[in-house]
Every structure is written in C-alpha cells, then in structure tokens.
Backbone as ProteinMPNN parsed JSONL, in Angstrom:
{"seq_chain_A": "MKLIISDTTALIILAKINHLDLLTNIIDKVYVPKAVMREIQYKNDMVKVLIESSDFIEVQEINNQEILSDIQATNLDLGETEAITLALEMDLRLIIDEKTGRKIAKQKGVKIIGLLGILETNFRLDLISYKELMYILEDFKRVNYRLSSVLERAFLENLL", "coords_chain_A": {"N_chain_A": [[-148.308, 100.658, 28.361], [-150.94, 100.888, 30.714], [-153.66, 103.052, 30.699], [-156.116, 105.197, 32.095], [-159.226, 106.967, 32.623], [-160.848, 108.625, 35.278], [-163.95, 109.036, 37.216], [-165.226, 110.797, 39.998], [-166.358, 109.092, 42.222], [-165.509, 106.328, 42.344], [-162.829, 106.542, 42.952], [-162.965, 107.73, 45.422], [-164.268, 105.836, 46.826], [-162.6, 103.557, 46.864], [-160.295, 104.675, 48.105], [-161.415, 105.275, 50.625], [-161.749, 102.625, 51.532], [-159.184, 101.949, 51.691], [-158.05, 100.617, 49.357], [-156.816, 101.478, 46.945], [-154.922, 99.912, 45.63], [-156.454, 98.088, 43.933], [-156.692, 99.343, 41.601], [-154.031, 100.082, 40.892], [-153.102, 97.524, 40.632], [-153.908, 96.848, 38.011], [-153.827, 99.198, 36.413], [-151.689, 101.584, 35.053], [-151.581, 104.35, 35.106], [-153.884, 106.805, 36.232], [-156.088, 109.249, 35.043], [-157.449, 112.303, 35.874], [-159.793, 114.914, 35.442], [-159.711, 118.406, 36.194], [-162.032, 119.066, 37.555], [-162.801, 116.909, 38.839], [-160.746, 116.293, 40.539], [-161.173, 118.728, 42.16], [-163.495, 118.044, 43.49], [-162.569, 115.872, 44.957], [-160.749, 117.063, 46.626], [-162.266, 118.803, 48.012], [-163.308, 117.246, 50.063], [-161.366, 117.162, 51.959], [-159.923, 115.178, 53.888], [-158.856, 112.039, 54.985], [-159.144, 110.487, 52.59], [-158.709, 112.382, 50.544], [-155.941, 112.99, 51.118], [-154.77, 110.392, 50.571], [-155.407, 110.086, 47.886], [-154.209, 112.363, 46.699], [-151.628, 112.133, 47.385], [-150.892, 109.915, 45.869], [-148.964, 108.386, 43.331], [-149.775, 107.565, 40.83], [-152.094, 108.833, 40.017], [-153.209, 111.507, 38.141], [-153.773, 114.98, 37.426], [-155.391, 115.946, 34.57], [-155.501, 118.226, 31.883], [-158.386, 119.579, 30.189], [-158.785, 120.025, 26.684], [-160.499, 120.123, 24.589], [-162.927, 122.141, 23.89], [-165.424, 121.902, 22.568], [-166.318, 119.29, 22.766], [-166.742, 119.252, 25.552], [-168.73, 121.324, 25.921], [-170.884, 120.089, 24.503], [-171.374, 117.938, 26.04], [-171.86, 119.185, 28.517], [-174.452, 120.005, 28.047], [-176.032, 117.846, 28.932], [-176.53, 118.136, 31.515], [-175.35, 116.687, 33.603], [-173.144, 116.299, 36.653], [-170.442, 118.424, 37.081], [-167.896, 117.176, 37.471], [-168.433, 114.554, 36.357], [-169.172, 115.415, 33.656], [-166.611, 116.488, 32.834], [-165.03, 114.313, 33.116], [-166.028, 112.379, 31.293], [-165.751, 113.851, 28.83], [-162.865, 114.085, 28.921], [-162.275, 111.341, 28.635], [-163.245, 110.836, 26.081], [-161.668, 112.897, 24.565], [-159.082, 111.849, 24.997], [-159.358, 109.405, 24.109], [-159.653, 107.049, 25.939], [-160.626, 104.535, 28.23], [-163.187, 104.765, 30.741], [-163.725, 105.137, 34.3], [-166.493, 104.845, 35.899], [-169.564, 105.172, 37.705], [-172.042, 106.249, 38.269], [-175.346, 105.993, 37.243], [-176.666, 107.537, 35.265], [-174.586, 109.012, 34.229], [-173.061, 106.828, 33.274], [-174.704, 105.925, 31.29], [-174.874, 108.205, 29.528], [-172.144, 108.32, 28.746], [-171.726, 105.967, 27.472], [-173.492, 106.356, 25.199], [-172.102, 108.263, 23.929], [-169.971, 106.85, 22.947], [-167.947, 106.13, 24.622], [-165.816, 103.904, 26.28], [-166.601, 102.064, 29.251], [-166.021, 101.265, 32.616], [-166.895, 99.943, 35.783], [-166.747, 100.039, 39.399], [-167.291, 97.442, 40.262], [-166.387, 96.189, 37.865], [-163.83, 96.663, 37.979], [-163.26, 95.277, 40.341], [-163.927, 92.645, 39.533], [-162.011, 92.257, 37.42], [-159.59, 92.211, 38.91], [-160.051, 89.808, 40.469], [-160.308, 87.905, 38.243], [-157.706, 87.864, 37.299], [-156.469, 86.684, 39.234], [-155.459, 88.179, 41.282], [-156.712, 88.79, 43.491], [-158.51, 86.838, 45.91], [-161.576, 84.853, 45.91], [-162.773, 85.04, 48.331], [-161.567, 87.395, 49.362], [-162.634, 89.255, 47.513], [-165.23, 89.171, 48.37], [-165.05, 90.236, 50.893], [-164.292, 92.838, 50.102], [-166.284, 93.679, 48.589], [-168.249, 93.932, 50.484], [-166.94, 95.936, 52.154], [-167.391, 98.006, 50.052], [-170.12, 98.499, 50.306], [-170.328, 99.236, 52.938], [-169.316, 101.751, 52.952], [-171.095, 103.189, 51.593], [-171.509, 102.675, 49.014], [-173.729, 102.301, 46.358], [-175.559, 99.48, 45.722], [-177.752, 97.49, 44.075], [-179.548, 94.642, 45.068], [-180.155, 92.935, 43.18], [-178.287, 93.586, 41.089], [-176.133, 92.968, 42.401], [-176.279, 90.241, 42.832], [-176.303, 89.25, 40.226], [-173.689, 90.059, 39.473], [-172.133, 88.407, 41.202], [-172.991, 85.757, 40.316], [-172.106, 85.801, 37.727], [-169.372, 85.518, 38.127], [-168.819, 83.048, 38.712]], "CA_chain_A": [[-148.802, 101.265, 29.574], [-152.396, 100.942, 30.698], [-154.222, 104.239, 31.083], [-157.675, 105.335, 32.143], [-159.763, 108.236, 33.068], [-161.637, 108.384, 36.407], [-164.72, 110.111, 37.775], [-164.858, 110.884, 41.595], [-166.932, 108.242, 43.149], [-164.597, 105.182, 42.513], [-161.491, 106.879, 43.654], [-163.224, 108.07, 46.797], [-164.512, 104.568, 47.526], [-161.458, 102.836, 46.947], [-159.479, 105.307, 49.102], [-162.116, 105.042, 51.829], [-161.461, 101.314, 52.103], [-157.803, 101.736, 51.523], [-157.886, 99.637, 48.328], [-156.393, 101.984, 45.666], [-154.104, 98.95, 45.011], [-157.284, 97.521, 43.055], [-156.406, 100.251, 40.477], [-152.624, 99.909, 40.652], [-152.782, 96.082, 40.066], [-154.285, 96.726, 36.688], [-153.72, 100.329, 35.691], [-150.44, 102.286, 35.368], [-151.872, 105.712, 35.361], [-155.333, 107.23, 36.211], [-156.078, 110.668, 34.713], [-158.688, 112.93, 36.323], [-159.942, 116.369, 35.131], [-159.704, 119.331, 37.237], [-163.31, 119.086, 38.347], [-162.851, 115.601, 39.761], [-159.677, 116.631, 41.787], [-161.699, 119.558, 43.119], [-164.442, 117.139, 44.38], [-161.864, 115.06, 45.952], [-160.058, 118.102, 47.602], [-163.425, 119.282, 48.948], [-163.485, 116.189, 51.181], [-160.409, 117.463, 53.075], [-159.963, 114.059, 54.824], [-157.804, 110.939, 54.68], [-159.37, 110.309, 51.101], [-158.07, 113.455, 49.777], [-154.491, 112.708, 51.314], [-154.392, 109.203, 49.949], [-155.452, 110.343, 46.389], [-153.137, 113.572, 46.206], [-150.209, 111.595, 47.433], [-150.511, 108.749, 45.041], [-148.156, 108.756, 42.291], [-150.418, 107.137, 39.637], [-153.345, 109.631, 39.693], [-152.814, 112.735, 37.536], [-154.865, 115.751, 36.849], [-155.148, 116.338, 33.03], [-156.247, 119.453, 31.273], [-159.304, 119.45, 29.052], [-158.569, 121.023, 25.651], [-161.572, 120.172, 23.566], [-164.189, 122.947, 24.499], [-166.474, 121.536, 21.837], [-166.805, 118.086, 23.361], [-167.228, 119.708, 26.79], [-170.007, 122.064, 25.657], [-171.803, 119.071, 24.114], [-171.761, 117.07, 27.332], [-172.606, 119.928, 29.541], [-175.842, 120.171, 27.704], [-176.688, 116.712, 29.373], [-177.011, 118.24, 32.887], [-174.559, 115.833, 34.551], [-172.366, 117.361, 37.58], [-169.085, 118.968, 36.396], [-166.927, 116.098, 37.474], [-168.837, 113.462, 35.241], [-168.921, 116.085, 32.543], [-165.316, 116.673, 32.504], [-164.369, 112.947, 33.052], [-166.575, 111.836, 29.948], [-165.106, 114.804, 28.023], [-161.528, 113.689, 28.896], [-162.174, 110.046, 27.964], [-163.378, 111.132, 24.606], [-160.593, 113.456, 24.079], [-157.889, 111.039, 25.155], [-159.59, 107.997, 23.65], [-159.409, 106.018, 26.892], [-161.77, 103.993, 29.177], [-163.587, 105.621, 31.879], [-164.15, 104.483, 35.407], [-167.788, 105.657, 36.199], [-170.561, 104.219, 38.207], [-173.337, 106.69, 38.203], [-176.194, 105.474, 36.209], [-177.022, 108.658, 34.222], [-173.353, 109.364, 33.634], [-172.643, 105.716, 32.304], [-175.646, 105.956, 30.036], [-174.366, 109.194, 28.483], [-170.837, 108.115, 28.256], [-172.085, 104.885, 26.334], [-174.142, 107.015, 24.057], [-171.002, 109.189, 23.213], [-168.979, 106.007, 22.44], [-166.944, 105.803, 25.689], [-165.782, 102.542, 26.915], [-166.715, 102.249, 30.538], [-165.849, 100.208, 33.661], [-167.135, 100.504, 37.288], [-166.034, 99.497, 40.647], [-167.492, 95.966, 40.117], [-165.523, 95.626, 36.855], [-162.301, 96.675, 38.541], [-163.213, 94.011, 41.188], [-163.819, 91.438, 38.747], [-160.731, 92.114, 36.798], [-158.554, 91.751, 39.794], [-160.454, 88.477, 40.612], [-160.098, 87.146, 37.12], [-156.32, 87.93, 36.985], [-156.048, 86.158, 40.398], [-154.778, 89.173, 42.129], [-157.449, 88.595, 44.84], [-159.318, 85.452, 46.04], [-163.011, 84.994, 45.903], [-162.984, 85.511, 49.767], [-161.16, 88.882, 49.367], [-163.602, 89.865, 46.742], [-166.484, 89.279, 48.984], [-164.818, 91.279, 51.798], [-164.174, 94.18, 49.452], [-167.76, 94.025, 48.173], [-168.864, 94.307, 51.766], [-166.467, 97.162, 52.363], [-167.985, 98.905, 49.343], [-171.41, 98.746, 50.761], [-170.139, 99.754, 54.259], [-168.925, 103.178, 52.723], [-172.224, 103.733, 51.06], [-171.649, 102.24, 47.584], [-175.073, 101.905, 46.112], [-175.564, 98.536, 44.912], [-178.879, 96.887, 44.216], [-179.44, 93.195, 45.357], [-180.147, 92.333, 41.781], [-176.99, 93.711, 40.307], [-174.997, 92.152, 43.177], [-176.608, 88.653, 42.525], [-175.858, 89.055, 38.876], [-172.377, 90.06, 39.452], [-171.594, 87.261, 41.776], [-173.33, 84.581, 39.506], [-171.084, 85.946, 36.627], [-168.042, 85.104, 38.509], [-168.643, 81.521, 38.92]], "C_chain_A": [[-150.24, 101.452, 29.507], [-152.845, 102.31, 31.351], [-155.657, 104.255, 31.197], [-157.997, 106.551, 32.805], [-160.72, 107.804, 34.27], [-162.601, 109.444, 36.721], [-164.502, 109.916, 39.155], [-165.102, 109.709, 42.306], [-165.994, 106.934, 43.297], [-163.384, 105.445, 43.129], [-161.875, 107.117, 45.02], [-163.604, 106.737, 47.558], [-163.453, 103.78, 47.837], [-160.316, 103.426, 47.956], [-160.024, 105.223, 50.364], [-161.865, 103.642, 52.397], [-160.06, 101.027, 52.009], [-157.475, 100.57, 50.522], [-157.569, 100.293, 46.995], [-155.58, 100.986, 44.922], [-155.077, 98.137, 43.774], [-157.09, 98.136, 41.843], [-154.981, 99.896, 40.037], [-152.221, 98.476, 40.255], [-153.006, 96.108, 38.606], [-153.983, 97.907, 35.749], [-152.438, 100.981, 36.063], [-150.715, 103.621, 35.725], [-153.394, 106.1, 35.215], [-155.251, 108.758, 35.975], [-157.397, 111.146, 35.157], [-158.678, 114.325, 35.822], [-159.942, 116.933, 36.26], [-160.958, 119.342, 38.217], [-163.47, 117.861, 39.423], [-161.851, 115.794, 40.865], [-160.351, 117.679, 42.677], [-162.709, 118.923, 44.011], [-163.761, 116.367, 45.311], [-161.274, 115.874, 46.948], [-160.972, 118.676, 48.422], [-163.516, 118.451, 50.067], [-162.548, 116.692, 52.408], [-160.283, 116.445, 54.202], [-158.757, 113.097, 54.39], [-157.861, 110.618, 53.144], [-158.627, 111.167, 50.208], [-156.512, 113.23, 49.879], [-154.035, 111.514, 50.556], [-154.336, 109.378, 48.362], [-154.321, 111.222, 46.03], [-151.901, 112.921, 46.37], [-149.846, 110.318, 46.561], [-149.809, 109.157, 43.835], [-148.668, 108.315, 40.879], [-151.771, 107.925, 39.377], [-152.713, 111.073, 39.275], [-153.816, 113.621, 37.048], [-154.417, 116.083, 35.427], [-156.099, 117.405, 32.665], [-157.124, 118.998, 30.188], [-158.995, 120.575, 27.936], [-159.677, 121.106, 24.606], [-162.758, 120.915, 24.173], [-165.515, 122.418, 23.852], [-167.06, 120.39, 22.422], [-167.383, 118.383, 24.753], [-168.584, 120.339, 26.792], [-171.025, 121.053, 25.376], [-172.308, 118.235, 25.312], [-172.099, 117.953, 28.424], [-173.996, 120.141, 29.317], [-176.635, 118.892, 28.503], [-177.063, 116.988, 30.89], [-176.314, 117.365, 33.935], [-173.777, 116.84, 35.522], [-171.183, 117.415, 36.658], [-168.142, 117.815, 36.371], [-167.183, 115.001, 36.493], [-168.679, 114.217, 34.097], [-167.475, 116.01, 32.014], [-164.562, 115.289, 32.251], [-164.776, 112.276, 31.66], [-165.82, 112.709, 28.903], [-163.576, 114.307, 27.752], [-161.315, 112.326, 28.341], [-162.417, 110.12, 26.583], [-162.15, 111.843, 23.96], [-159.202, 112.721, 24.048], [-158.011, 109.594, 24.462], [-159.295, 106.873, 24.462], [-160.667, 105.601, 27.548], [-161.947, 104.793, 30.269], [-164.103, 104.821, 33.004], [-165.348, 105.402, 35.888], [-168.694, 104.594, 36.725], [-171.919, 104.816, 38.387], [-174.037, 106.328, 37.002], [-176.468, 106.422, 35.055], [-175.56, 108.906, 33.485], [-172.73, 107.991, 32.668], [-173.455, 105.632, 31.081], [-175.081, 106.95, 28.957], [-173.024, 108.831, 27.923], [-170.892, 107.032, 27.224], [-172.487, 105.413, 25.03], [-173.002, 107.765, 23.175], [-169.921, 108.194, 22.625], [-167.874, 105.769, 23.423], [-166.95, 104.514, 26.222], [-165.736, 102.675, 28.445], [-166.338, 101.109, 31.356], [-166.212, 100.878, 34.859], [-166.341, 99.763, 38.321], [-166.105, 97.925, 40.557], [-166.65, 95.417, 38.976], [-164.181, 95.586, 37.263], [-162.23, 95.514, 39.425], [-163.093, 92.788, 40.555], [-162.518, 91.088, 37.937], [-159.565, 91.752, 37.736], [-158.831, 90.35, 40.175], [-160.08, 87.476, 39.415], [-158.523, 86.97, 36.878], [-155.709, 87.284, 38.337], [-155.137, 86.96, 41.282], [-155.583, 89.24, 43.547], [-158.256, 87.291, 44.689], [-160.746, 85.79, 46.068], [-163.359, 85.566, 47.327], [-162.719, 87.051, 49.841], [-162.014, 89.735, 48.683], [-164.881, 90.22, 47.667], [-166.296, 90.186, 50.195], [-164.867, 92.767, 51.292], [-165.576, 94.591, 49.111], [-168.373, 94.61, 49.468], [-168.287, 95.767, 52.301], [-167.077, 98.249, 51.415], [-169.277, 99.373, 49.832], [-171.225, 99.533, 52.151], [-169.828, 101.298, 54.032], [-169.981, 103.896, 51.758], [-172.164, 103.623, 49.513], [-173.006, 101.67, 47.224], [-175.049, 100.706, 45.168], [-176.789, 97.676, 45.046], [-178.651, 95.227, 44.469], [-179.522, 92.534, 44.04], [-178.906, 92.385, 41.095], [-175.986, 92.902, 41.152], [-175.06, 90.691, 43.014], [-176.017, 88.495, 41.128], [-174.356, 89.055, 38.828], [-171.686, 88.859, 40.059], [-171.703, 85.811, 40.995], [-172.357, 84.678, 38.278], [-169.783, 85.578, 36.969], [-167.801, 83.724, 38.485], [-168.754, 80.723, 37.661]], "O_chain_A": [[-150.799, 102.01, 28.562], [-152.41, 102.631, 32.457], [-156.379, 103.497, 30.549], [-157.168, 107.149, 33.491], [-161.308, 106.724, 34.224], [-162.285, 110.625, 36.572], [-163.739, 109.044, 39.57], [-164.2, 109.236, 42.998], [-165.767, 106.543, 44.442], [-162.88, 104.579, 43.843], [-161.091, 106.699, 45.872], [-163.299, 106.566, 48.738], [-163.322, 103.314, 48.969], [-159.53, 102.67, 48.527], [-159.236, 105.097, 51.302], [-161.777, 103.481, 53.614], [-159.694, 99.874, 52.237], [-156.707, 99.666, 50.849], [-157.987, 99.763, 45.966], [-155.482, 101.097, 43.7], [-154.518, 97.632, 42.801], [-157.336, 97.421, 40.872], [-154.776, 99.451, 38.908], [-151.178, 98.243, 39.644], [-152.286, 95.377, 37.927], [-153.886, 97.749, 34.532], [-152.07, 100.976, 37.238], [-150.087, 104.089, 36.674], [-154.053, 105.766, 34.231], [-154.462, 109.457, 36.611], [-158.408, 110.502, 34.875], [-157.601, 114.919, 35.77], [-160.118, 116.305, 37.304], [-160.889, 119.58, 39.422], [-164.071, 117.863, 40.497], [-162.125, 115.472, 42.021], [-160.16, 117.593, 43.89], [-162.77, 119.244, 45.198], [-164.258, 116.159, 46.418], [-161.257, 115.465, 48.109], [-160.609, 119.073, 49.529], [-163.831, 118.997, 51.124], [-162.894, 116.641, 53.588], [-160.507, 116.792, 55.361], [-157.88, 113.402, 53.581], [-156.828, 110.494, 52.487], [-157.997, 110.742, 49.239], [-155.832, 113.271, 48.853], [-152.981, 111.58, 49.924], [-153.427, 108.921, 47.67], [-153.531, 110.89, 45.146], [-151.047, 113.117, 45.505], [-148.732, 109.795, 46.55], [-150.061, 110.253, 43.336], [-148.057, 108.658, 39.867], [-152.486, 107.536, 38.454], [-151.874, 111.662, 39.956], [-154.697, 113.183, 36.308], [-153.27, 116.434, 35.148], [-157.264, 117.474, 33.058], [-156.75, 118.169, 29.358], [-158.955, 121.778, 28.194], [-159.755, 122.065, 23.838], [-163.526, 120.312, 24.923], [-166.575, 122.469, 24.475], [-168.275, 120.405, 22.617], [-168.419, 117.82, 25.107], [-169.474, 119.956, 27.551], [-172.074, 121.136, 26.016], [-173.487, 117.927, 25.486], [-172.688, 117.413, 29.36], [-174.734, 120.435, 30.257], [-177.85, 119.004, 28.665], [-177.803, 116.204, 31.485], [-176.738, 117.362, 35.091], [-173.747, 118.043, 35.263], [-170.968, 116.663, 35.708], [-167.616, 117.494, 35.306], [-166.248, 114.539, 35.839], [-167.914, 113.663, 33.308], [-167.202, 115.533, 30.912], [-163.687, 115.135, 31.399], [-163.931, 111.693, 30.981], [-165.224, 112.058, 28.046], [-163.123, 114.153, 26.618], [-160.322, 112.093, 27.651], [-161.728, 109.399, 25.862], [-161.668, 111.406, 22.914], [-158.34, 112.966, 23.205], [-157.078, 108.811, 24.283], [-158.793, 105.852, 23.994], [-161.69, 106.274, 27.422], [-161.032, 105.464, 30.749], [-164.864, 103.882, 32.768], [-165.159, 106.572, 36.222], [-168.677, 103.418, 36.36], [-172.883, 104.09, 38.627], [-173.501, 106.327, 35.894], [-176.473, 105.975, 33.908], [-175.478, 108.976, 32.258], [-172.1, 108.112, 31.617], [-172.982, 105.315, 29.99], [-174.861, 106.642, 27.786], [-172.783, 109.017, 26.73], [-170.209, 107.114, 26.204], [-171.994, 105.06, 23.959], [-173.026, 107.83, 21.946], [-169.047, 108.641, 21.883], [-166.866, 105.195, 23.013], [-168.001, 104.006, 26.613], [-164.85, 103.384, 28.921], [-166.324, 99.995, 30.834], [-165.982, 102.068, 35.075], [-165.417, 98.992, 38.064], [-165.112, 97.225, 40.753], [-166.212, 94.271, 39.071], [-163.429, 94.654, 36.982], [-161.258, 94.764, 39.344], [-162.285, 91.934, 40.92], [-162.053, 89.956, 37.802], [-158.651, 91.036, 37.329], [-157.844, 89.616, 40.227], [-159.602, 86.366, 39.646], [-158.123, 85.968, 36.286], [-154.493, 87.369, 38.51], [-154.203, 86.468, 41.916], [-155.074, 89.707, 44.566], [-158.593, 86.782, 43.62], [-161.097, 86.957, 46.24], [-164.169, 86.485, 47.442], [-163.54, 87.837, 50.314], [-162.208, 90.875, 49.107], [-165.429, 91.322, 47.689], [-167.248, 90.878, 50.557], [-165.366, 93.701, 51.921], [-165.984, 95.732, 49.331], [-168.948, 95.699, 49.454], [-169.034, 96.616, 52.788], [-167.285, 99.361, 51.9], [-169.542, 100.575, 49.787], [-172.009, 100.447, 52.408], [-170.102, 102.068, 54.952], [-169.761, 104.989, 51.235], [-172.75, 104.453, 48.817], [-173.389, 100.629, 47.758], [-174.619, 100.806, 44.019], [-176.922, 97.099, 46.125], [-177.634, 94.663, 44.066], [-178.868, 91.502, 43.888], [-178.443, 91.385, 40.548], [-175.101, 92.238, 40.613], [-174.054, 89.983, 43.049], [-175.231, 87.567, 40.939], [-173.766, 88.164, 38.217], [-170.734, 88.342, 39.476], [-170.832, 84.941, 41.001], [-171.842, 83.641, 37.86], [-169.023, 85.302, 36.04], [-166.686, 83.253, 38.259], [-168.633, 79.498, 37.694]]}, "name": "protein", "num_of_chains": 1, "seq": "MKLIISDTTALIILAKINHLDLLTNIIDKVYVPKAVMREIQYKNDMVKVLIESSDFIEVQEINNQEILSDIQATNLDLGETEAITLALEMDLRLIIDEKTGRKIAKQKGVKIIGLLGILETNFRLDLISYKELMYILEDFKRVNYRLSSVLERAFLENLL"}
C-alpha cells in the first residue's frame, strides 16, 4: 500500500481543479494532520466537500510532541508544522510545495514531492498524456498555484 502525508495546498489545488485522481492514481492513502484538515474545513466550499468525502484522505493524530516542538520553533504555519511532524513520525513522504516548508522538511530528512512531482509521476506512468499534463498545468496556474517561469520551463524540459 502506498501511503503519503500531505500539507494543505496540494489538496486544495487538486480539489479546485477536480483532479484528486492525480493522487489516487499513484497513492492508496493520504494522511493529514488535524491542522491541515482544519485549514481545509475553514474554506467551507466545494473543496472542503470533495476532500472530506474522499475515502483515501484520513486525519492522523500526531503523537510525538518532541518532534512537533522542534518544528514549531521554525515558525512555519501550523499545517506545515504538523505535516512535517507527521511525515517524520510515520516515516512517510510528504506532499508540500511552499518553499520554506520544503527546505525545513528536507533539512529534517523528510522525503518530499510537490504538485509538479505528482503531475510528472502520472505522466511517466502513462496515466495522463503530455497534452493532459499541459492542460492540468494551466489549471494549476488558473487557481493561483505559484509557479515561476524558470521552474515551469525546467519542469517541462525534464519531461522530454
């Protein structure tokens, strides 16, 4: 069974463009800490409904307060802090896109993937075509996924 932890942003973006299937194509279960679910529930819109009604996203309790305290000292938001803590505690990969959160997760030894990595994995496994990938990438940007032109160009060049 393929398991992963997720921060808030990737789930919200995938739900906004109605593409949670990009996760279910490659992951069996996505665990989120309580703070991430609270951030999602705060939205109180279709995104919340899609995520809460999915059977592959599950809230997971954090048990290791020592790890949590250590990461809280980094001044990340609570969702990112708990997501990194849970990834360390469960020894699972973390879906995270925020630059500072990614940097801290890597420093702590967490294996990370972002939305582009999820998109690439779906493409490499022939679950989506290049054309579909391009449409999805445009959808990401349409719902305010921040992607620099340099990163986008490097990502696309890496696919070919």
